[in-house]
C-alpha positions as a Markdown table, in Angstrom:
| # | Residue | x | y | z |
|---|---|---|---|---|
| 1 | Unk | -48.2 | 48.9 | 3.7 |
| 2 | Unk | -46.5 | 46.2 | 5.5 |
| 3 | Unk | -49.8 | 44.9 | 7.0 |
| 4 | Unk | -51.3 | 44.3 | 3.5 |
| 5 | Unk | -48.4 | 42.2 | 2.4 |
| 6 | Unk | -48.2 | 40.2 | 5.4 |
| 7 | Unk | -52.1 | 39.4 | 5.2 |
| 8 | Unk | -51.7 | 38.5 | 1.5 |
| 9 | Unk | -48.9 | 36.0 | 2.1 |
| 10 | Unk | -51.2 | 33.8 | 4.2 |
| 11 | Unk | -54.7 | 35.0 | 3.1 |
| 12 | Unk | -56.0 | 31.7 | 2.2 |
| 13 | Unk | -55.0 | 30.1 | 5.5 |
| 14 | Unk | -56.5 | 33.0 | 7.5 |
| 15 | Unk | -59.7 | 32.8 | 5.6 |
| 16 | Unk | -60.2 | 29.3 | 6.4 |
| 17 | Unk | -59.2 | 30.0 | 10.1 |
| 18 | Unk | -62.1 | 32.6 | 10.2 |
| 19 | Unk | -64.3 | 30.0 | 8.8 |
| 20 | Unk | -63.3 | 27.2 | 11.1 |
| 21 | Unk | -63.6 | 29.5 | 14.1 |
| 22 | Unk | -67.2 | 30.0 | 13.4 |
| 23 | Unk | -67.9 | 26.2 | 13.4 |
| 24 | Unk | -65.2 | 25.1 | 15.9 |
| 25 | Unk | -67.3 | 26.3 | 19.1 |
| 26 | Unk | -70.2 | 23.9 | 18.1 |
| 27 | Unk | -71.8 | 24.6 | 21.6 |
| 28 | Unk | -74.8 | 22.2 | 22.2 |
| 29 | Unk | -76.6 | 25.0 | 24.1 |
| 30 | Unk | -77.9 | 27.8 | 21.9 |
| 31 | Unk | -77.1 | 30.6 | 24.3 |
| 32 | Unk | -73.4 | 29.6 | 24.7 |
| 33 | Unk | -73.2 | 29.0 | 20.8 |
| 34 | Unk | -74.7 | 32.5 | 20.3 |
| 35 | Unk | -72.3 | 34.0 | 22.7 |
| 36 | Unk | -69.4 | 32.4 | 21.3 |
| 37 | Unk | -70.3 | 33.0 | 17.7 |
| 38 | Unk | -70.9 | 36.6 | 18.6 |
| 39 | Unk | -67.3 | 37.0 | 19.3 |
| 40 | Unk | -65.8 | 35.3 | 16.4 |
| 41 | Unk | -68.2 | 37.1 | 14.0 |
| 42 | Unk | -66.9 | 40.5 | 15.5 |
| 43 | Unk | -63.5 | 39.8 | 13.7 |
| 44 | Unk | -60.3 | 40.9 | 15.1 |
| 45 | Unk | -56.8 | 41.4 | 13.6 |
| 46 | Unk | -55.9 | 37.5 | 14.0 |
| 47 | Unk | -52.4 | 38.6 | 14.7 |
| 48 | Unk | -51.6 | 35.7 | 17.0 |
| 49 | Unk | -52.7 | 33.0 | 14.6 |
| 50 | Unk | -50.9 | 35.0 | 11.7 |
| 51 | Unk | -47.5 | 34.5 | 13.7 |
| 52 | Unk | -48.2 | 31.0 | 14.4 |
| 53 | Unk | -48.8 | 30.4 | 10.7 |
| 54 | Unk | -45.4 | 32.3 | 9.7 |
| 55 | Unk | -43.4 | 30.5 | 12.4 |
| 56 | Unk | -44.8 | 27.3 | 11.2 |
| 57 | Unk | -43.7 | 28.2 | 7.6 |
| 58 | Unk | -40.2 | 29.4 | 8.6 |
| 59 | Unk | -39.5 | 26.0 | 10.6 |
| 60 | Unk | -40.7 | 23.5 | 8.0 |
| 61 | Unk | -38.4 | 22.2 | 5.3 |
| 62 | Unk | -41.3 | 22.7 | 2.8 |
| 63 | Unk | -43.4 | 25.8 | 3.2 |
| 64 | Unk | -46.8 | 24.0 | 2.9 |
| 65 | Unk | -48.3 | 24.1 | 6.5 |
| 66 | Unk | -49.4 | 21.1 | 7.9 |
| 67 | Unk | -53.1 | 20.6 | 9.3 |
| 68 | Unk | -52.0 | 20.4 | 12.9 |
| 69 | Unk | -50.0 | 23.7 | 12.6 |
| 70 | Unk | -53.5 | 25.4 | 11.2 |
| 71 | Unk | -55.3 | 23.9 | 14.1 |
| 72 | Unk | -52.7 | 25.3 | 16.7 |
| 73 | Unk | -53.2 | 28.5 | 15.2 |
| 74 | Unk | -57.0 | 28.3 | 15.7 |
| 75 | Unk | -56.7 | 26.9 | 19.2 |
| 76 | Unk | -54.3 | 30.0 | 19.8 |
| 77 | Unk | -57.2 | 32.4 | 18.9 |
| 78 | Unk | -59.8 | 30.6 | 20.9 |
| 79 | Unk | -57.5 | 30.9 | 24.0 |
| 80 | Unk | -57.1 | 34.5 | 23.3 |
| 81 | Unk | -60.6 | 35.2 | 22.6 |
| 82 | Unk | -61.6 | 33.3 | 25.9 |
| 83 | Unk | -59.4 | 35.5 | 27.8 |
| 84 | Unk | -61.0 | 38.7 | 26.3 |
| 85 | Unk | -64.4 | 37.5 | 27.5 |
| 86 | Unk | -63.0 | 37.4 | 31.0 |
| 87 | Unk | -61.1 | 40.6 | 30.7 |
| 88 | Unk | -64.1 | 42.5 | 29.7 |
| 89 | Unk | -65.9 | 41.5 | 32.6 |
| 90 | Unk | -63.1 | 42.5 | 34.9 |
| 91 | Unk | -62.6 | 45.7 | 33.2 |
| 92 | Unk | -66.3 | 46.4 | 32.7 |
| 93 | Unk | -65.8 | 47.1 | 29.1 |
| 94 | Unk | -69.2 | 47.6 | 27.0 |
| 95 | Unk | -67.8 | 47.2 | 23.7 |
| 96 | Unk | -65.0 | 45.1 | 22.1 |
| 97 | Unk | -64.2 | 45.0 | 18.2 |
| 98 | Unk | -66.8 | 47.5 | 17.8 |
| 99 | Unk | -69.7 | 45.3 | 18.9 |
| 100 | Unk | -71.0 | 44.8 | 22.5 |
| 101 | Unk | -69.1 | 42.7 | 25.0 |
| 102 | Unk | -70.6 | 39.3 | 25.8 |
| 103 | Unk | -71.6 | 40.3 | 29.3 |
| 104 | Unk | -73.2 | 43.5 | 28.0 |
| 105 | Unk | -75.2 | 41.7 | 25.4 |
| 106 | Unk | -76.1 | 38.7 | 27.5 |
| 107 | Unk | -75.2 | 38.7 | 31.2 |
| 108 | Unk | -72.0 | 38.4 | 33.4 |
| 109 | Unk | -72.9 | 34.8 | 34.1 |
| 110 | Unk | -73.2 | 33.8 | 30.5 |
| 111 | Unk | -70.1 | 35.7 | 29.7 |
| 112 | Unk | -68.1 | 33.6 | 32.5 |
| 113 | Unk | -69.5 | 30.5 | 31.1 |
| 114 | Unk | -68.8 | 31.6 | 27.6 |
| 115 | Unk | -65.2 | 32.2 | 28.4 |
| 116 | Unk | -64.9 | 28.9 | 30.4 |
| 117 | Unk | -66.5 | 27.0 | 27.5 |
| 118 | Unk | -63.9 | 28.5 | 25.0 |
| 119 | Unk | -61.0 | 27.5 | 27.3 |
| 120 | Unk | -62.5 | 24.0 | 27.6 |
| 121 | Unk | -62.8 | 23.7 | 23.8 |
| 122 | Unk | -59.2 | 24.8 | 23.1 |
| 123 | Unk | -58.0 | 22.2 | 25.7 |
| 124 | Unk | -60.1 | 19.6 | 23.8 |
| 125 | Unk | -58.6 | 20.5 | 20.5 |
| 126 | Unk | -55.3 | 20.8 | 22.1 |
| 127 | Unk | -55.3 | 17.2 | 23.3 |
| 128 | Unk | -56.4 | 16.0 | 19.9 |
| 129 | Unk | -53.0 | 17.3 | 18.4 |
| 130 | Unk | -51.8 | 14.1 | 20.2 |
| 131 | Unk | -48.4 | 15.9 | 21.0 |
| 132 | Unk | -47.7 | 16.0 | 24.8 |
| 133 | Unk | -44.9 | 18.6 | 24.4 |
| 134 | Unk | -47.3 | 21.1 | 22.9 |
| 135 | Unk | -50.1 | 20.2 | 25.3 |
| 136 | Unk | -47.4 | 21.0 | 28.2 |
| 137 | Unk | -46.3 | 24.1 | 26.5 |
| 138 | Unk | -49.7 | 25.7 | 25.6 |
| 139 | Unk | -51.7 | 24.6 | 28.8 |
| 140 | Unk | -49.3 | 26.7 | 31.0 |
| 141 | Unk | -50.7 | 29.9 | 29.4 |
| 142 | Unk | -54.3 | 29.7 | 30.8 |
| 143 | Unk | -52.5 | 29.6 | 34.3 |
| 144 | Unk | -50.4 | 32.6 | 33.2 |
| 145 | Unk | -53.5 | 34.7 | 32.4 |
| 146 | Unk | -55.0 | 34.2 | 35.8 |
| 147 | Unk | -51.4 | 35.2 | 37.1 |
| 148 | Unk | -51.4 | 38.2 | 35.0 |
| 149 | Unk | -55.0 | 39.3 | 36.0 |
| 150 | Unk | -54.2 | 38.9 | 39.6 |
| 151 | Unk | -51.1 | 40.8 | 39.6 |
| 152 | Unk | -52.7 | 43.6 | 37.6 |
| 153 | Unk | -55.4 | 43.7 | 40.2 |
| 154 | Unk | -53.2 | 44.0 | 43.1 |
| 155 | Unk | -51.1 | 47.0 | 41.6 |
| 156 | Unk | -54.1 | 49.4 | 40.4 |
| 157 | Unk | -53.1 | 52.9 | 40.7 |
| 158 | Unk | -49.8 | 51.9 | 42.2 |
| 159 | Unk | -47.3 | 54.3 | 40.7 |
| 160 | Unk | -44.6 | 52.9 | 42.7 |
| 161 | Unk | -44.4 | 49.6 | 40.7 |
| 162 | Unk | -41.1 | 49.1 | 38.6 |
| 163 | Unk | -40.9 | 48.6 | 34.8 |
| 164 | Unk | -39.7 | 45.0 | 35.5 |
| 165 | Unk | -43.1 | 44.3 | 37.1 |
| 166 | Unk | -44.9 | 45.9 | 34.3 |
| 167 | Unk | -42.9 | 43.7 | 31.9 |
| 168 | Unk | -43.5 | 40.5 | 34.0 |
| 169 | Unk | -47.3 | 41.4 | 34.1 |
| 170 | Unk | -47.4 | 41.9 | 30.5 |
| 171 | Unk | -45.7 | 38.6 | 29.8 |
| 172 | Unk | -48.5 | 36.7 | 31.6 |
| 173 | Unk | -51.3 | 38.6 | 30.1 |
| 174 | Unk | -50.1 | 38.8 | 26.4 |
| 175 | Unk | -46.7 | 37.5 | 25.8 |
| 176 | Unk | -47.1 | 34.1 | 27.2 |
| 177 | Unk | -49.6 | 32.7 | 24.7 |
| 178 | Unk | -47.7 | 34.1 | 21.6 |
| 179 | Unk | -44.4 | 32.7 | 23.1 |
| 180 | Unk | -45.7 | 29.1 | 23.7 |
| 181 | Unk | -47.6 | 29.2 | 20.4 |
| 182 | Unk | -44.4 | 29.9 | 18.5 |
| 183 | Unk | -42.8 | 27.4 | 20.4 |
| 184 | Unk | -45.6 | 24.7 | 19.9 |
| 185 | Unk | -45.4 | 25.5 | 16.1 |
| 186 | Unk | -41.7 | 24.7 | 16.1 |
| 187 | Unk | -42.4 | 21.4 | 18.1 |
| 188 | Unk | -45.1 | 20.4 | 15.5 |
| 189 | Unk | -42.3 | 21.0 | 12.9 |
| 190 | Unk | -40.0 | 18.6 | 14.8 |
| 191 | Unk | -37.2 | 21.3 | 15.0 |
| 192 | Unk | -34.2 | 20.8 | 17.3 |
| 193 | Unk | -34.8 | 21.9 | 21.0 |
| 194 | Unk | -32.7 | 25.3 | 20.7 |
| 195 | Unk | -34.7 | 26.3 | 17.6 |
| 196 | Unk | -37.9 | 25.5 | 19.6 |
| 197 | Unk | -36.6 | 27.8 | 22.4 |
| 198 | Unk | -35.5 | 30.5 | 20.0 |
| 199 | Unk | -38.9 | 30.5 | 18.5 |
| 200 | Unk | -40.3 | 30.8 | 22.1 |
| 201 | Unk | -38.1 | 33.8 | 22.6 |
| 202 | Unk | -39.3 | 35.3 | 19.3 |
| 203 | Unk | -42.9 | 35.0 | 20.3 |
| 204 | Unk | -42.1 | 36.5 | 23.9 |
| 205 | Unk | -40.4 | 39.6 | 22.8 |
| 206 | Unk | -42.9 | 39.9 | 19.9 |
| 207 | Unk | -45.8 | 39.7 | 22.5 |
| 208 | Unk | -44.1 | 42.1 | 24.8 |
| 209 | Unk | -43.6 | 44.7 | 22.0 |
| 210 | Unk | -47.4 | 44.1 | 20.9 |
| 211 | Unk | -48.4 | 44.7 | 24.4 |
| 212 | Unk | -46.5 | 48.1 | 24.7 |
| 213 | Unk | -47.7 | 49.3 | 21.4 |
| 214 | Unk | -51.1 | 48.5 | 22.5 |
| 215 | Unk | -50.6 | 50.5 | 25.8 |
| 216 | Unk | -49.3 | 53.5 | 23.7 |
| 217 | Unk | -52.6 | 53.3 | 21.5 |
| 218 | Unk | -54.7 | 53.1 | 24.7 |
| 219 | Unk | -53.6 | 56.8 | 25.1 |
| 220 | Unk | -53.4 | 58.0 | 21.5 |
| 221 | Unk | -55.9 | 55.9 | 19.7 |
| 222 | Unk | -59.7 | 56.2 | 19.2 |
| 223 | Unk | -62.3 | 53.9 | 20.3 |
| 224 | Unk | -62.8 | 52.7 | 16.7 |
| 225 | Unk | -59.1 | 51.9 | 16.2 |
| 226 | Unk | -58.8 | 50.1 | 19.4 |
| 227 | Unk | -61.8 | 48.1 | 19.3 |
| 228 | Unk | -62.5 | 48.9 | 22.8 |
| 229 | Unk | -63.1 | 52.2 | 24.7 |
| 230 | Unk | -60.0 | 54.5 | 24.6 |
| 231 | Unk | -58.1 | 55.2 | 27.8 |
| 232 | Unk | -59.7 | 52.3 | 29.4 |
| 233 | Unk | -56.5 | 51.1 | 30.9 |
| 234 | Unk | -55.7 | 54.4 | 32.7 |
| 235 | Unk | -59.1 | 54.9 | 33.9 |
| 236 | Unk | -58.9 | 51.3 | 35.5 |
| 237 | Unk | -55.7 | 52.1 | 37.1 |
| 238 | Unk | -53.6 | 49.9 | 35.0 |
| 239 | Unk | -50.4 | 51.9 | 34.7 |
| 240 | Unk | -48.5 | 50.9 | 31.5 |
| 241 | Unk | -45.1 | 51.8 | 30.1 |
| 242 | Unk | -45.8 | 55.1 | 28.7 |
| 243 | Unk | -47.6 | 56.3 | 32.0 |
| 244 | Unk | -44.7 | 54.7 | 34.3 |
| 245 | Unk | -42.2 | 56.7 | 32.1 |
| 246 | Unk | -44.4 | 59.8 | 32.2 |
| 247 | Unk | -44.5 | 59.5 | 36.1 |
| 248 | Unk | -40.9 | 59.9 | 36.5 |
| 249 | Unk | -41.0 | 63.4 | 34.9 |
| 250 | Unk | -44.3 | 64.6 | 36.5 |
| 251 | Unk | -45.2 | 65.0 | 40.2 |
| 252 | Unk | -48.6 | 66.4 | 39.2 |
| 253 | Unk | -49.3 | 63.2 | 37.3 |
| 254 | Unk | -48.4 | 61.2 | 40.4 |
| 255 | Unk | -50.8 | 63.3 | 42.4 |
| 256 | Unk | -53.6 | 63.0 | 40.1 |
| 257 | Unk | -53.2 | 59.0 | 39.9 |
| 258 | Unk | -52.8 | 58.9 | 43.6 |
| 259 | Unk | -56.4 | 60.2 | 43.9 |
| 260 | Unk | -57.5 | 57.7 | 41.4 |
| 261 | Unk | -59.0 | 60.4 | 39.0 |
| 262 | Unk | -61.6 | 61.7 | 41.6 |
| 263 | Unk | -62.4 | 64.7 | 39.5 |
| 264 | Unk | -64.3 | 64.3 | 36.1 |
| 265 | Unk | -61.6 | 66.2 | 34.2 |
| 266 | Unk | -58.7 | 64.3 | 35.8 |
| 267 | Unk | -58.3 | 61.6 | 33.2 |
| 268 | Unk | -58.2 | 64.1 | 30.4 |
| 269 | Unk | -55.6 | 66.3 | 32.2 |
| 270 | Unk | -53.6 | 63.2 | 33.1 |
| 271 | Unk | -53.5 | 62.1 | 29.5 |
| 272 | Unk | -52.2 | 65.7 | 28.6 |
| 273 | Unk | -49.4 | 65.4 | 31.0 |
| 274 | Unk | -48.4 | 62.0 | 29.5 |
| 275 | Unk | -48.5 | 63.5 | 25.9 |
| 276 | Unk | -46.2 | 66.4 | 27.3 |
| 277 | Unk | -43.7 | 64.0 | 28.7 |
| 278 | Unk | -41.3 | 61.7 | 27.0 |
| 279 | Unk | -43.3 | 58.7 | 28.0 |
| 280 | Unk | -44.8 | 57.7 | 24.8 |
| 281 | Unk | -41.5 | 58.0 | 22.9 |
| 282 | Unk | -39.6 | 56.1 | 25.6 |
| 283 | Unk | -42.4 | 53.3 | 25.4 |
| 284 | Unk | -41.9 | 53.2 | 21.6 |
| 285 | Unk | -38.2 | 52.9 | 22.1 |
| 286 | Unk | -38.7 | 50.0 | 24.4 |
| 287 | Unk | -41.0 | 48.2 | 22.1 |
| 288 | Unk | -38.4 | 48.6 | 19.4 |
| 289 | Unk | -35.8 | 47.1 | 21.6 |
| 290 | Unk | -38.0 | 43.9 | 22.1 |
| 291 | Unk | -38.6 | 43.6 | 18.4 |
| 292 | Unk | -34.9 | 43.7 | 17.9 |
| 293 | Unk | -34.4 | 40.9 | 20.4 |
| 294 | Unk | -37.3 | 38.9 | 18.8 |
| 295 | Unk | -35.7 | 39.2 | 15.3 |
| 296 | Unk | -32.2 | 38.0 | 16.6 |
| 297 | Unk | -33.9 | 35.0 | 18.3 |
| 298 | Unk | -35.1 | 33.5 | 14.8 |
| 299 | Unk | -31.9 | 34.2 | 12.9 |
| 300 | Unk | -31.5 | 30.5 | 12.5 |
| 301 | Unk | -33.9 | 30.8 | 9.7 |
| 302 | Unk | -31.9 | 33.7 | 8.1 |
| 303 | Unk | -31.0 | 31.7 | 4.9 |
| 304 | Unk | -34.8 | 31.1 | 4.4 |
| 305 | Unk | -36.8 | 33.6 | 2.4 |
| 306 | Unk | -39.7 | 33.1 | 5.0 |
| 307 | Unk | -37.3 | 34.9 | 7.4 |
| 308 | Unk | -38.2 | 38.2 | 5.8 |
| 309 | Unk | -41.8 | 37.6 | 6.7 |
| 310 | Unk | -40.8 | 37.2 | 10.4 |
| 311 | Unk | -39.2 | 40.5 | 10.2 |
| 312 | Unk | -42.1 | 42.0 | 8.4 |
| 313 | Unk | -44.7 | 40.9 | 11.2 |
| 314 | Unk | -42.5 | 42.7 | 13.5 |
| 315 | Unk | -42.6 | 45.8 | 11.6 |
| 316 | Unk | -46.4 | 45.5 | 11.2 |
| 317 | Unk | -46.5 | 45.5 | 15.2 |
| 318 | Unk | -44.7 | 49.0 | 15.0 |
| 319 | Unk | -46.6 | 50.1 | 12.2 |
| 320 | Unk | -49.9 | 50.2 | 14.2 |
| 321 | Unk | -48.8 | 53.4 | 15.6 |
| 322 | Unk | -49.1 | 55.2 | 12.3 |
């Protein structure tokens, strides 16, 4: 499988990253430390730091990744994890990555503080990279997270939203971090500005594809494979790409969503209608389009053997469907 090969390429770096994430939180307060440690011990795919490490390799003259690249990969995962803590509160998720969410295990107050603490820790480590361009690039992401959540909250159960609005929201919530981290890695590699921007586009479109695949999995995956309750986005009125495509084919689906699943069986029937439509296939096609744009964006590394790894990570994102 593609995933096993990709993980094997940077397995040592990922193992070190996992160890560092356990110690990097270093909270003085035992409850905050326990909450943060609880998150990182739950594991996760580590897809974001993996992308950062691969882009770092691809943009360096020598393939040996610098310490600052590794720290950027860790910062990226801390920011992502902090956003999950707050997302779980908003979405009222009880489990994440197979374990209780922080607010479920401790309290909402502790979860809010734990998420804030992780954002603060990431900012401190980011500042200690001593690279203003990287700080400016990554710090914008936290603003984007808030923007994405607000946009999502304002359009719950609104089936009149356009695909462009969905893509824009997905950028703020998911792709922004991956795009900024890829650019940050290129900046640390001291590449020219065009290559830095190309890496940003690579991360942006990879991130959008990742989110679209996640949205498909929300409708076809199990709670175990997702690491969170299945169909949670749909239940919360978060209308994603496969749902929006299906809505163009089914008036009945529009009616059910407009009533916000008031009957107990409505959610199951809505999922059935989505499966009967071409919504899932159209969403997959859209993800593949973004993968192709991502691959084209880093063609400047085409002569480098590492370029193949950038293609493989793209294939891995699609492989998650199978």
